Every structure is written in structure tokens, then in C-alpha cells.
N, C-alpha and C positions, 0 to 999 in steps of 0.2 A: 504494500499500499504506500503510495507516494504522499509525503507529508506536505510537499509544496504544491500549491495550486495557483493557476492564473486567476486572479480575483478581480472582478470589475465592480466598482461601487458608483451607483448612480444618485446624484444629488442636485436638486434645484435650489439655489440660494433664496428663492422667494417663497419656498414652501411653508416656512414657519410663520409667514406674515398673515395668513388667513385666519379668521376668527368666527366660530360658529355662533357666538353670542354669549351674553352674561349667564353664568350658571350651567352652561352646557358642558358635559364631561369630556367631549372630544376636543383635544387641544393640538392642533398641528404644530405648535411650538415645540412639542416633544422631539420632533424630527430634527429641528435645529439644534436642540440640546444634545441629541445623540451625535450630530456632526461636530459639535464643539468638543465632545469627548474624543471622537476619532482624531480630531486635530491635536488635542492635548496629549494623547498617547502616541502621536506620530504614526498612526496606523496607515495614513494616506501615503506615506513613502513606500510602503510595501504592496501597494495595489494600484490599478489604473482607476482614476476617478473621472467620471464623465457627467457632463450636464445633459440631461435628457431633452427630447423635444416634447411639445405638448401635442397629444393625440388629436388629429383632425376629425371632423364630423364623419368622414367616410370611414375612418378607422374604427371609431366608436360604434358606428352603425353595423359593423360586422357581427355584433351581438345585440346591441340595443335597438329598440324600435325607433323609426325615424321620427315619429310624433313626439316621443319622449326626448330624443336628442334636441329636437327643435324647441321644446318647452324649456329644457335646461339652459339652452343657448341664450335665453333671454337674460340670465343672471350672470353678468359678467362683472367687470370691476366697477361698474357704475352703482351708486346707491339706489336701493329699492324703496320707493315710496310706501309708507305704511298702509295707505288706502289700496294700493296695488296688491300688497301682500295679503291684505284681508279679503280682497275681491277674489283671489285665487282659491279661497277656501269657503266662500259663502254658501254655496249649495252644491248638491251632488254632481252637477253638470260641469262645474268648474275644473280645469286641468289640475290644479293643486291637489285636490282630493283624489282625483283619478290616478295621479302618479305618485301619491304618498309623500308630497313635499309641501312644507309650509306649516301653518298654524295647527296646533294639536297633533303634531307628529314629532318623531325624534330626528327628523331631517329638515331643519329650518332653512329658510332662505337667508343668504348673507352676501355682502359684496364680494365678487370674485369666485363665487361658488363654482361656476363651469370651468374657469381656468384652472382652479385647484384640482378639480377632478381630472381635467385633461392632462395636467402635469403628472399626477399619480399614474394615470393609465399609460401615458407616453413612456414613462420610465419602465414600466413592466413590459411593454412591447419592445423597447430598446434592449432590455435585459435578455429577452428571448432571442433577439437578433444577434446579440453577442455570443450567446451560447450556440445558436445555429451555425454561425460562421466560424466557430472554433477560436474566437478571439478571447474567450474566457471559459474557465472550468466552472466557476461559481460567479453568479451575478447577484448583487445585492441591491434591493430597493426598499428602504424602510418606509417610504411613503405609500407603498402598495399594501396589498392584503386586505382590500375592501370587499370582504367575502359575502355580504348580505344583499348586495344590490341585485335586482332581477332585471329581466329583459326590458320591462317597461314600468318599473316601480322602484322608488328609493326605499331603503329599509336599513335600520340599525346604524345610522350616521353614514351610510354608504349610498352614493348616487350612481356612480359608474363602477362596474365590476372589472377592475384592472387585471384580476387573476384570470378571468375567462378570456380576456383579450390577449394576455400573454401566452396562455395555453394554446389559443387558436394559432398564434404565430409559431409556437413550437411544433404544432401538428403539421405544419407545412414540410417539416424535415424529419420528424420522428413518427413512426407508426403508432406508438403507445406513449402516453404521458401519465405519470403518477402524481397526484395531488395529496399532500399531507397537511392537516390543519391541527395545530396544538393550541389554538385560541380557546378560551373557556367557553365560547359561544359556538354553537354548531355552524359549520360552513354551508348554510343552506342555499345561498345563491349559486355557488359553484356546483354543488351536488345537483341542483335542479337543471342547470345548463346542460349537464352531461348524463342525465339520468338514464337515457335510453341508448346510449352508445357504449361499446366496449373499448373505444380508443382512449378513454380517460378512466383511470381507477381513482376514485376519491375515498380518502381515508380521513375521518374526523374523530379526534379525542375531545370530548366536551362535557360540560355539566348538562344533565338532562332532568326534566321534571318541570316544576313550576319556575321556569327560567326562560328568558328570551333566547331563540325564537320559538321554542317549544317543539322543535322537530329534531330528528336524528336518533330515533330509537334503533335498537339492534336489529329489529325486523325490517327496517327500511334498507333495502338491498338493491334498488334499481328496478327497471322494468324492460320488457321487450328484449331487444338485443343487449341492453345493458344490465340485465338482471345479474346480480351478485357482483357488479362492478362498482357498486357504492357500499362502503364499509363504515359502519358507525360504531363508536365505542362510547356509550353513554355512561357517565360517572356521577358520583355524588360529591358533596362538599368535602373539603379537607384533604384532597389528594396531595400526598407528599412525594418527594423525589423517588424513593424506592418503589412506592406503589405505581406511580406513573411510568417509570422506566421498565418495571416489571411487565407492563402491558405493551409499551411502545416498541421495545427492541425485538421481541419475538414476533409480534404482529407484522411490523414493517419488513423484518428480514424475510418472513414467509411471503409477503406480498411481492417483494423484488424477486425472490427465487422463482415464483410462479408466473408473474406478469411480465418480467423482464422489460421494464420501461426504458425507453430511449432517453428520457429526460425526467427529472423530479422537480416539482414545485413545492417548496416548504413554507407554509404561512406561520410565522412565529408570533402570534398575538401574545403580548406581554401581560394581559389581563388574567393569565393563569398563574402569575407570580403571587407570592405571599404579600399580603397588605394592599392588594389592589382595591381601588375605590369602588369598583363594581363586581369584581370577581370574588370567588369563594374557595379557590384552591390555595395550596400552601407550598408552592415549589420555590426552591432557592434559584438564584442566578445561575449557579453552575449546573443544577439539575435541568433547568430549562434549556441550557446550551448543549447539554449532553445529547439532546434529540438531533441538533445540527451536527455534532461530532459523529453520531452514529450514521446519519445520511451521507456525510461527506466521505466516509471510508469505502463506499462502494464504487467510487471513481466514475460516477454517472453525472452528466451535466446537470448543475443544480442551481435553480433560481430560489433565492431567499427573500422573503417579503416580510413586511411588518404586519400590522392588523390592529387588534384592540390593545388597551393599555391606558389606564386612566388615573394612575398615580405617576405623574409624568417624570418625576426624578428617578423612579425606579425603572420606567421604560427606557430612559436614556442609559442608565447603568447596564441594563440587560442587553440592549442592542448594540452598544459599544463593545461589550464583552463578546457578544456573538459575532461581531465583525472581526475581532481578533481570532475567534474560534475558526471562522472561515479561512483565515490566513494560516492556521496552525500555530498561532502566536499566543494562545490564551495563557500559557504557563509564564509568559513574560510580562503579563499585566500586573502593574503594581497595585496592591490592594487598597492603597490610599489614592484617591483621585487627584491628579495634578491640577494646578491652577487653570481655570478656563473661564469663559465668559459667564457661566452659570454656577460659579463655585458656591454662592450663597444657598442654592437649592440643595446642596448636598451637605450643608452644615448640620450639626456641629461636628460630626465624626469623619465626614468626607470618605466614607467607606464605599468601595466598589460593590462588594458582595452583600447580599441580603441574608438576614438570619430568619429562618422560618419561625412562625409563632407557635404557641402551644394549642392551637385550635384542634379539636378532635377530628380524626380521619373517620368519616362515615362510610368508608368503603372497607368492608371486612375482607380478610384474605380469602375466605370461601367465595364470597361474591365476585372478587376479582379473578379468581381461578376459573369459575364457571363462565364469566364474560370472555376471558381469553379463549377458552375452549370453544365457545359459540362463534367467536369471530374466526378462529382457525377452521372451524367446520365450514363456514360459509365460503372460505377461500378454496376449499376443495372442489367447489362447483365451477371454479374458473377454468377456462380453456388456457392451456400452457402457452404463453407468448402468442396471443391471438394475432393473426395476420390481417392485413388490410390491403385492398387493391387501390393503388394510386392512379386513378383515372384522370384526375385533374388536380393540380396544385396551384392555388391562388397566388398571383404574383405579389411581390412586396410593394409597398406603397411608394417608396422612393428608391431610386438607385444612387450610386455613389456620385455620379455626375450632377444630379439634381441637387444634392447636398453641397457639393463644392461650388456650384453656381450661386446658390443662395448665400453661401459664405462669402464669396467674392463680392456680391452685391451689397451685403451688409458692411463689409470692410470698406467698400467704395463710398457708401453713404457717410460713413465716419469721416473719411478723408474730405469729402465735399463740404461737410459741416465744419472743417477746420480742426478736427480732433485726430488723435492717433499718432501724430508725428510732430516732432519739433519744427519751427519755422525753417524754411529752406530745404526740408527733407522730402517734400511731397513728390517731386519728380523722380526721386530715387526709390521711393518705398511702395508706390502703388503697383498693384498687379493688374494685368489686363483681364477683362471679363472673359469667361470661358463659354463658348457655345456648347450647351449640353448635348446638342444633337451631333457634334463632331468629335471624332476620336482625339484624345490628347496625345501629344508626340513625345516619344522618348520614354516610355514607361514599360512595364511588364504586362503582356497580354494575359488576361484572366478569362478564358472562354467559358461562360456558363457556370461560374463558381462564385461564392461570396468573396468580396475583396478582403484580404487580410490586412490591408494598409488603411482602411477607413473605418474607424470605430463608430458605433451607433448610427451607421448610415444605411442600415438595413441591407439585406442580401442583394446580390447582383441580379439584375433583371435581364433574363436571357433574350428578351425580345430585341435588345440592342447590344451588339458586342462593341465594347469600348476598350480603349487602352488606358490604364491608369497609372498616375504618378505614385511611386512608392513613398508616400509620406503621410503623416497624420493630418487630418483637416483642422481648420481653425476652430470649428465648433467643439472640438475635443478639448477639454480643459482639466487641469489639476489644481488642487488647492494647497497653498502653503499653510504653516501653522497659524497665520493671522486670519486665514479665511479668504485671502485674496487669490484670484485665479491667474494662471499663467499658461502659455502654450506648451504643448508637449515638446516642441523643438527647443524651448528655452530651459534654462537651468532654474531650479527652485531656489528661492531666497533661503539663505542659511539662518 
């Protein structure tokens, strides 16, 4: 087993600026706090850091209903008038009630709602593209993991299902994809999306009973061609590390042995940690991360996503540690959190690791053993490595030349506005615009294969054979310890 992996980390610097509203438990700021710890521990030096694109309407509509996409598209960075917000919910015919958004729901309307969701989804699509092209073994998107969103309905703080969109991208290259969910809530939106297909095996470990969303019983196993390709592990309050891993490891190992996935998507919702504001499990930081360690050892392309987590200082601790785990550097993490932009949140002890509470475990050993045997019995019904006929593979939305052209135009606009270069440097620094319909001169021919030189640019479009320059595009950025971005071709500030 190789300990070193090519890890891609996707982060949008604007992602922590969105606000669901006063009193709402979902805080996008937790992603910025996680990034601050990634910088403080200098983990960014050991992986490739990318700024993702925002998913366009056509990309989002690969899963979501066009009417629903059009409705969400109204809520951009402009302020929403209170009268308009109330009108969206006033009667049964209004779209707000139809789509589960607005007043009296857990999915409020707020400025920038659609851009926020576009960014989360775009990062998961980009993560899939990096795995598909072989540019990364593990791709991390902590803004993703929004597993409750349905095709035409928002639910559980989730509006767009970035996980489904990412899996659809993976399915272009992989016959079988396995989805694993360790959020305390059932991954109902993802399960529903793939409930009748054998191409995606969904496995969810969650609290069940009088708890949102109320689905995910062990008897829910899929339907039609997808029967037994949905596996649910319903649990009670107080799950600790030993109990959780005693189920997770044998079940996941058996799933991989039988199903043989080409790629794995792991949703690491942090509301299963001890002390979560909404959760009722009792996992430690290390126990939660051991699920990632276990999946990592199979050397299968792995997408790692965020999800729930409502005690935000603990979410940041967990996801920063799991970033190190993806790198194989978890043993190098100092147990005392270094100085960072959010140091006050971790006071007074500044400990990285959480200590489980003394809450009782309502899952008896007998119950857990019976549950494990029930799940393993369900797996015996699976066809071994089910095949699929690739009659048509949808093209990727952008090819490398499209991204390069957009980059050149963006840079040219900066120059025309007088920025980007010192006075007198303009004539030496500008790059000529590239015609995306013409082959570039002096590069390596890549016929019908993803370009290994262009990150997050989506796989090569075989409709147009191009010649590409072997260099990283400008839209690829890395962050230094101050959070500033610099080009791949430059040297990081010390």
C-alpha cells in the first residue's frame, strides 16, 4: 500500500462569506476556518490547491429540474426584498412552497444563495474531473457533501446536490462508483437519485428513528435494477469510535470486495462528532478520520467531501485533520493548534483533538452484531462487479482550450483596466488571445485523452483534436500561509 498520494484540494476564497441568516445552524464560515487551519499547519505545501469554477445552469440541470434551477437562479448576490420572500410562500401555488425554499423551511432565502450552491457543486464536478484525468488520487472539497437536495426540492440546508453531480461526472469514466456517507443524517438525496441503478452503490451510516430526515431503514435496499445497491446502517444515539468502526470497516471492505468500484465518494459530515450542536453521536476526531484512512488504503480514486457539522470549531478541527489524513501526514499534526485567523475559536486549550463525552451508548453489542450480519447478508445479493454497456458517454462541458481562452480574456481585461503590471511593462507582459478553434503550436498532441497539463479544466473533448501547451493554466492557484494566491509557475512566498 502506497502511503503517498497525489492530493488535490479545492477551495473558493469567497465560500465563507455567505450567511444563511441569524440563528441558522448552517455556517459556511466553517469552511474558511478549516482552510485557515490547513494554512497554519502548512498542509497546502504538500498538495495541489485549486480554485474551482462555479457550475453553470447546464451542468446543474444534468440532475436538477430546469424549473427548479430557474427558480434558484433568482437568488444571486442581490438583496431579496422581504415582500418578495413572503410572496414566494403565501399560497400552495407559489414556487417557494413547491420547491421547499423560503419561509417555514430549513432552507432560507439569502443573498448569494445560488452562487454559493454553484461554487459547492462546481468544486465537486472539478474534483471528479481531476480523478478522471489521473491528475489526483484523492480530491478534497470541504464545501461539498450537500446530500439532502432532491431533483426539484431543497431539503436539510441543501439546495443543489453536488454529490450527485460529482458522481455523474465520475460515471463518464467509471462503470461503478461507490458512495459512503458518515454524516449523522441519512444521505437520502443521493440514495434517491441512484435508487434504481446498479452503477452506484450507496452506503449510509446514520442515526435512525425520530430524527431528520426519517429515512434509511435497513430494509431500504433499492428497487428494480438497483435492488440491493442501497445499503443502510441505521444507528442509535451515542455511537463511539469502537462501535462505529466495528461496523464501518467490515461492511466497507465487503462492499469493495464484491462491488469493485472504479471510484469512491466519501461524505465526511462532521455532525457525527462528539459535542455537535445537532448530532447525537460520540465520535472523536481520530475515530472519524479512521474512516478516511480505511478507504484510502484500497488505492481507488477517492473524492472526499464535507457535509453536516454545526459546532463549527470542531468541524474545522476534524476536516483539517482529515486533510492531513488524506496526505498520510496525520501523525505529524501538532496536538496544539498553531496561531491562525480563528485562534480565539479554539481557546482556551487550543487542542486539535476532541475528547468524547460520557454520554451512554444506546447501541448494544448484540444489536450491532445483528445489524452487521443483516448488512452483510444484503451484500450477498449483489452481482459481483456488475458490468455496464457504454453506448454513449456524455461530453465534458469545457475543454482545455475553452478554459485557456477564458483565462486569457480575463487577464487581458486586467491589463486594459491598468492593473496586473507595473507602468511601462504592458507591452512586454500581455499574451495574445488564443482562438479556441485553432490548434496551439509547439505542444504535445493528446488525441482523445484528458490533458495532464491542465488542472480543473475538465477532460479532453474528443470532438476537436487540439495540440496543448504543457503548462498549468492561470486559473489554477495555490495559497501561501497568508491565504494569498499565486500561480503554479511562481514560487510560494516563504
